C-alpha positions in Angstrom: -10.8 -6.9 -2.8 -7.2 -7.7 -4.7 -4.0 -7.3 -3.0 -0.9 -5.0 -4.8 1.9 -5.4 -2.6 6.5 -5.8 -2.8 6.1 -9.9 -4.4 7.7 -11.9 -1.5 6.0 -15.5 -0.4 7.4 -14.2 3.0 6.8 -12.5 5.7 3.9 -10.6 6.7 2.5 -9.5 3.4 3.4 -12.9 1.8 0.2 -14.6 4.3 -1.6 -11.6 3.4 -0.8 -12.6 -0.4 -1.2 -16.1 0.0 -4.9 -14.9 1.3 -5.7 -13.0 -1.3 -4.7 -16.2 -3.6 -6.4 -19.2 -1.6 -9.6 -16.3 -1.8 -9.7 -16.2 -5.3 -8.8 -12.4 -6.2 -5.8 -11.0 -7.8 -2.6 -10.3 -6.1 -0.3 -8.5 -8.2 3.2 -8.4 -7.2 6.2 -5.4 -7.9 10.3 -6.4 -6.8 13.0 -4.4 -8.3 15.5 -7.2 -9.5 18.1 -6.1 -7.1 16.0 -7.9 -4.0 14.9 -10.4 -5.9 18.5 -12.3 -4.3 17.3 -11.0 -0.7 13.1 -11.7 -0.6 12.0 -14.9 -2.1 9.6 -13.9 -5.1 6.2 -15.0 -5.2 5.8 -18.1 -7.5 1.5 -18.3 -7.4 0.7 -14.2 -8.3 -1.7 -13.1 -11.1 1.6 -10.9 -12.4 5.2 -10.4 -10.4 6.6 -7.0 -11.8 10.3 -6.5 -11.6 11.7 -2.8 -12.2 15.0 -1.4 -11.8 14.3 0.7 -8.7 12.5 0.9 -5.3 11.0 4.4 -6.9 10.1 2.4 -10.0 8.5 -0.1 -8.1 6.1 2.4 -6.2 5.3 4.0 -9.6 3.7 0.8 -10.2 2.3 0.0 -7.2 0.6 2.7 -6.6 -0.7 3.2 -10.5 -2.0 -0.5 -9.6 -3.9 0.4 -6.3 -7.2 1.4 -5.9 -6.8 2.6 -2.0 -3.5 2.1 0.6 -2.8 0.5 3.7 -0.9 0.5 6.0 -0.4 -2.8 8.2 2.3 -2.6 10.8 6.2 -3.2 9.3 9.0 -1.6 9.6 11.4 1.1 7.8 9.9 0.2 4.3 6.6 0.4 5.5 6.9 3.6 7.3 8.9 5.2 4.3 6.3 4.0 1.8 3.6 5.9 3.8 4.5 8.7 4.3 5.6 9.1 0.4 1.7 8.3 -1.1 1.2 10.8 1.4 3.2 13.2 0.3 2.2 12.7 -3.1 -1.3 13.3 -1.9 -0.6 16.2 -0.8 1.3 17.3 -3.7 -2.5 16.6 -5.6 -1.1 13.4 -7.3 -3.4 10.8 -6.2 -6.7 10.8 -4.3 -6.6 7.7 -3.5 -7.7 6.1 0.1 -4.8 5.5 2.9 -5.6 3.6 5.5 -3.6 3.0 8.3 -4.0 -0.5 9.9 -3.1 0.2 13.6 -3.6 -3.3 15.1 -2.9 -3.4 18.7 -2.2 0.1 19.1 0.8 -0.5 16.9 1.4 3.1 15.2 0.0 5.1 18.1 3.5 7.0 18.6 3.5 7.5 14.8 -0.1 9.3 14.6 0.9 11.3 18.4 3.8 12.3 16.2 1.7 13.5 13.2 -0.9 15.3 15.4 2.1 16.9 17.2 4.0 17.5 13.3 0.2 19.5 12.5 0.1 21.5 15.5 3.4 23.1 15.3 2.2 24.1 11.9 3.9 21.6 10.0 1.6 19.5 8.4 -2.3 20.4 7.5 -4.7 18.8 9.7 -6.3 18.5 6.1 -3.7 16.2 5.0 -3.5 14.6 8.8 -7.2 14.1 8.2 -6.7 12.0 4.8 -4.7 9.3 6.9 -7.6 7.4 8.0 -6.7 5.2 11.1 -8.4 1.7 11.8 -7.5 -0.3 15.0 -9.2 -3.6 13.5 -8.8 -5.3 10.1 -13.2 -5.6 9.7 -13.3 -1.6 10.3 -10.4 -1.5 7.5 -12.4 -3.9 5.2 -15.7 -2.2 5.9 -13.6 1.8 5.2 -12.5 0.0 2.2 -15.8 -1.4 0.6 -17.3 2.1 1.5 -14.0 4.7 -0.7 -13.4 2.1 -3.0 -15.0 0.9 -6.3 -13.7 -1.8 -8.1 -15.4 -1.9 -11.4 -12.7 -4.4 -13.4 -10.2 -6.6 -12.7 -6.9 -4.8 -13.1 -4.9 -4.9 -16.3 -2.0 -7.0 -15.1 -0.2 -6.3 -18.2 0.1 -2.5 -18.5 3.0 -1.0 -16.6 3.3 2.5 -15.3 3.4 5.1 -17.2 3.0 3.5 -20.3 0.2 4.0 -22.6 -0.7 1.0 -24.2 
């Protein structure tokens, strides 16, 4: 399996990218140019896309991805999984969405989403689409069950382009 992510060489996702690359799989990074001065772009990726905005970044990442997996993270991670879940709610994709709940990291968020559903602000089917896995092996097994990867990613194609 390959990786589509934000393109940094540092932090948790930098380490994940290193392992994907070391395993011989494709690693595609997508980073807005303004973030280049804040993050250290990974130099060994299959492809590093530079975008103009965060919105474009998320669009490109979503187009490339066959599934979405949320690892423990901060504000950007929370924003991304909520946006991709909203896109699914609005029928913009039908891709699997997994929350990797290592050591209960997302327990409180999951409880809040359940509460949101109980209060009528979210449909149960939208909550059910956010699959919670508590271990890495459980998440990988889930991905292998729900995602069919036929070909390598066309890393030359940009989101929204017809070429």
